[in-house]
DOSE-729901 format. One record per residue (C-alpha): x, y, z; chain. Coordinates in steps of 0.25 Angstrom, whole numbers. Example, Ala and Ser with C-alpha at 12.3 -4.5 7.8 and 13.67 -1.06 7.14 Angstrom:
REM DOSE-729901
<xx = 49, yy = -18, zz = 31, kette = A>
<xx = 55, yy = -4, zz = 29, kette = A>
END
This chain:
REM DOSE-729901
<xx = 237, yy = 532, zz = -148, kette = A>
<xx = 239, yy = 517, zz = -149, kette = A>
<xx = 231, yy = 509, zz = -158, kette = A>
<xx = 220, yy = 500, zz = -152, kette = A>
<xx = 222, yy = 486, zz = -151, kette = A>
<xx = 217, yy = 477, zz = -162, kette = A>
<xx = 204, yy = 470, zz = -163, kette = A>
<xx = 205, yy = 455, zz = -161, kette = A>
<xx = 198, yy = 445, zz = -170, kette = A>
<xx = 199, yy = 430, zz = -168, kette = A>
<xx = 196, yy = 419, zz = -178, kette = A>
<xx = 197, yy = 404, zz = -176, kette = A>
<xx = 197, yy = 396, zz = -189, kette = A>
<xx = 203, yy = 383, zz = -184, kette = A>
<xx = 195, yy = 373, zz = -176, kette = A>
<xx = 206, yy = 363, zz = -171, kette = A>
<xx = 210, yy = 371, zz = -158, kette = A>
<xx = 201, yy = 377, zz = -148, kette = A>
<xx = 206, yy = 391, zz = -146, kette = A>
<xx = 204, yy = 400, zz = -133, kette = A>
<xx = 201, yy = 412, zz = -141, kette = A>
<xx = 198, yy = 420, zz = -129, kette = A>
<xx = 211, yy = 417, zz = -123, kette = A>
<xx = 218, yy = 422, zz = -136, kette = A>
<xx = 210, yy = 435, zz = -137, kette = A>
<xx = 213, yy = 438, zz = -122, kette = A>
<xx = 228, yy = 435, zz = -124, kette = A>
<xx = 229, yy = 443, zz = -137, kette = A>
<xx = 222, yy = 455, zz = -132, kette = A>
<xx = 231, yy = 455, zz = -120, kette = A>
<xx = 243, yy = 454, zz = -129, kette = A>
<xx = 238, yy = 466, zz = -137, kette = A>
<xx = 237, yy = 474, zz = -123, kette = A>
<xx = 251, yy = 470, zz = -120, kette = A>
<xx = 258, yy = 474, zz = -134, kette = A>
<xx = 264, yy = 488, zz = -135, kette = A>
<xx = 255, yy = 499, zz = -141, kette = A>
<xx = 265, yy = 500, zz = -153, kette = A>
<xx = 263, yy = 485, zz = -156, kette = A>
<xx = 248, yy = 486, zz = -155, kette = A>
<xx = 249, yy = 498, zz = -165, kette = A>
<xx = 255, yy = 488, zz = -176, kette = A>
<xx = 243, yy = 479, zz = -175, kette = A>
<xx = 231, yy = 479, zz = -185, kette = A>
<xx = 218, yy = 484, zz = -180, kette = A>
<xx = 212, yy = 470, zz = -178, kette = A>
<xx = 219, yy = 456, zz = -176, kette = A>
<xx = 213, yy = 443, zz = -181, kette = A>
<xx = 217, yy = 431, zz = -174, kette = A>
<xx = 214, yy = 418, zz = -182, kette = A>
<xx = 216, yy = 404, zz = -178, kette = A>
<xx = 217, yy = 394, zz = -190, kette = A>
<xx = 220, yy = 380, zz = -193, kette = A>
<xx = 233, yy = 374, zz = -198, kette = A>
<xx = 228, yy = 373, zz = -213, kette = A>
<xx = 224, yy = 388, zz = -213, kette = A>
<xx = 237, yy = 392, zz = -206, kette = A>
<xx = 245, yy = 384, zz = -216, kette = A>
<xx = 238, yy = 391, zz = -227, kette = A>
<xx = 240, yy = 405, zz = -222, kette = A>
<xx = 255, yy = 402, zz = -218, kette = A>
<xx = 258, yy = 397, zz = -232, kette = A>
<xx = 251, yy = 409, zz = -239, kette = A>
<xx = 257, yy = 420, zz = -230, kette = A>
<xx = 271, yy = 414, zz = -226, kette = A>
<xx = 273, yy = 403, zz = -236, kette = A>
<xx = 273, yy = 392, zz = -225, kette = A>
<xx = 263, yy = 380, zz = -226, kette = A>
<xx = 264, yy = 377, zz = -211, kette = A>
<xx = 253, yy = 382, zz = -202, kette = A>
<xx = 258, yy = 395, zz = -195, kette = A>
<xx = 256, yy = 397, zz = -180, kette = A>
<xx = 252, yy = 412, zz = -183, kette = A>
<xx = 251, yy = 421, zz = -194, kette = A>
<xx = 250, yy = 436, zz = -192, kette = A>
<xx = 245, yy = 445, zz = -203, kette = A>
<xx = 247, yy = 460, zz = -203, kette = A>
<xx = 232, yy = 463, zz = -205, kette = A>
<xx = 230, yy = 457, zz = -191, kette = A>
<xx = 227, yy = 442, zz = -193, kette = A>
<xx = 234, yy = 432, zz = -184, kette = A>
<xx = 232, yy = 418, zz = -188, kette = A>
<xx = 235, yy = 407, zz = -178, kette = A>
<xx = 235, yy = 392, zz = -180, kette = A>
<xx = 232, yy = 384, zz = -168, kette = A>
<xx = 237, yy = 371, zz = -175, kette = A>
<xx = 251, yy = 377, zz = -175, kette = A>
<xx = 250, yy = 381, zz = -160, kette = A>
<xx = 245, yy = 367, zz = -157, kette = A>
<xx = 258, yy = 361, zz = -163, kette = A>
<xx = 267, yy = 371, zz = -156, kette = A>
<xx = 262, yy = 375, zz = -142, kette = A>
<xx = 269, yy = 363, zz = -135, kette = A>
<xx = 282, yy = 367, zz = -141, kette = A>
<xx = 280, yy = 381, zz = -136, kette = A>
<xx = 275, yy = 376, zz = -122, kette = A>
<xx = 262, yy = 383, zz = -124, kette = A>
<xx = 247, yy = 379, zz = -123, kette = A>
<xx = 241, yy = 379, zz = -137, kette = A>
<xx = 233, yy = 392, zz = -133, kette = A>
<xx = 246, yy = 399, zz = -129, kette = A>
<xx = 253, yy = 395, zz = -142, kette = A>
<xx = 241, yy = 400, zz = -150, kette = A>
<xx = 242, yy = 413, zz = -142, kette = A>
<xx = 257, yy = 414, zz = -145, kette = A>
<xx = 253, yy = 414, zz = -160, kette = A>
<xx = 242, yy = 424, zz = -158, kette = A>
<xx = 252, yy = 433, zz = -151, kette = A>
<xx = 263, yy = 431, zz = -161, kette = A>
<xx = 254, yy = 435, zz = -172, kette = A>
<xx = 250, yy = 448, zz = -164, kette = A>
<xx = 264, yy = 451, zz = -161, kette = A>
<xx = 268, yy = 451, zz = -176, kette = A>
<xx = 256, yy = 460, zz = -179, kette = A>
<xx = 261, yy = 469, zz = -168, kette = A>
<xx = 274, yy = 470, zz = -175, kette = A>
<xx = 283, yy = 460, zz = -168, kette = A>
<xx = 292, yy = 451, zz = -177, kette = A>
<xx = 299, yy = 438, zz = -175, kette = A>
<xx = 308, yy = 438, zz = -187, kette = A>
<xx = 320, yy = 440, zz = -178, kette = A>
<xx = 325, yy = 433, zz = -165, kette = A>
<xx = 322, yy = 445, zz = -157, kette = A>
<xx = 309, yy = 447, zz = -163, kette = A>
<xx = 305, yy = 433, zz = -161, kette = A>
<xx = 309, yy = 433, zz = -146, kette = A>
<xx = 301, yy = 446, zz = -144, kette = A>
<xx = 289, yy = 440, zz = -150, kette = A>
<xx = 290, yy = 427, zz = -142, kette = A>
<xx = 292, yy = 435, zz = -129, kette = A>
<xx = 280, yy = 444, zz = -132, kette = A>
<xx = 271, yy = 432, zz = -136, kette = A>
<xx = 275, yy = 425, zz = -122, kette = A>
<xx = 272, yy = 438, zz = -115, kette = A>
<xx = 259, yy = 440, zz = -122, kette = A>
<xx = 254, yy = 426, zz = -120, kette = A>
<xx = 253, yy = 428, zz = -105, kette = A>
END
């Protein structure tokens, strides 16, 4: 019997960007419906999506990865996915996405990591990019 989908929690700890949380909730819930059951089984019972500013992202990135730059997304095994809209604001035009879709890509990227996908090889990175694009729709 497949495990139930995780309970989703949302927290916005940044004030610079106006976020459409209902849009993100809907898209992440739809992504969870589209992931294979064996990937859902790898997820923790609850997921917390947290939006932070650049300084908090930098502090966390330094602490957990040794990199002082703000991270686009950090995913932790216990189910916390931290996204920095400041990084998305800097990158979204390079990727030819709206700011909301760039942020959504980060949310989905973190979700895919927690579901067991890896981007440490060319093939894995390509698979994750393809899935992110499909799940964004």
